[in-house]
N, C-alpha and C positions, 0 to 999 in steps of 0.2 A: 504494500499500498504505500502511496506517495504521502510525504509530509510536505508541508509548505511552511516558510517563514516570512514573515513582513517586518523589514526593517523599519525603523521610525520615519525614516524619508519617506516611505511609501511608494518608491518608485520600482523597487525590484523585489519580487518574491521568488525566492530561491526554491528549487525543486531539489529534493533530497532523495536518493533511492530510484532514480529513472531506471526503467526496466526495458522499454520498448525499442526495438532496432529503428534506427533512422535511416532514411534514404535519402541520398542527396539529390536534389532537383535544382534546376534554376529557370523559372518560368514566371511570366506576369499573370496576374489573377486580378480580379476585382473583389474588394472587401466592402463590407456595407456595415454600419453600426446603426442602431436605432436612433432615429432622429437625425441622422447624418445621410449624404448623398454617398454614391459609389465612388470608390477612389482606387487606383491602380496600386499594387503592391508586387514585390517580388518574393516568391517562397525560395527558401534556400535548402529546406529538409522537411521530410515528412514522415510520420510513423503512424501506426493505428490509433494512438491517443492524441497526437496533436501535430503541429507544424511551427517553423520559424519563418517571419516574414520580416522585410523590410518594407518600410512606408514612409513617405515623405510627408504625409498628412499627419496631423495629431490624432492619436487615436486614445480613447479613455481607457485607462487601466482598470482591470479587474471587471470589464463590461463585456457584453457579448457581442462577437463580431458574427457575420455570415461570409463564408468563403464561398466564392462563386465561380465555377469551372465550366466552361461550355458543355453541353449535354447532360450536366448532371444538376441535380436540386441543391439549392444554397444547403450547406452545412454549417450549423451553429457551433460556434467555439467560443471559449471564455479567454481572455488575454490574462495571462498568469504573471508576466513579468515583462519588462520593458528595459531597453538600455539604449538611449538616443533614439534613432529610428528603426530599430530591431525590436520586434516583439515575439514573444513564445506564447503559443496559443494551444489550449487543451479542448478537444471536441466534447461536446456534451455529451455525446455517447461514442465510445471507441469504435472505430470502423472494423468491418469483418475484413479479414486478410485479403479475400478476393476483390473487395472494394479497393483497398489500399493499392493494390497491385494494378488494377485498372487505372486509378487516378495517377498512380506514378508513371505509367505508359504515357497516358494524355499529356501529363505536365512535361514529359521529355520532348514533345512534339509541338509544345507550346512555344510562343516566341519569348 
């Protein structure tokens, strides 16, 4: 089970005990937060439990974002840490391994 800690400055939530294998990708995706428009972001890795992304638009820490990849329904995730323009997100529900494999293949062919 993952444990989370929140330092006083509130910008970084450390994940202790990460166990899921991460797959490197480099793809542009759309991200949406509630009450905000769609923004472009780049995913650098993905796992069954979450993903890392870089986004130059400011996203709200500890809030839900929706990951939008063509041909798939939006996937909800929560931002669990941030450092500058890099964000770590955890899916609301872990992905099935076959869904992750399909997404990874799609992201490899995205721009």
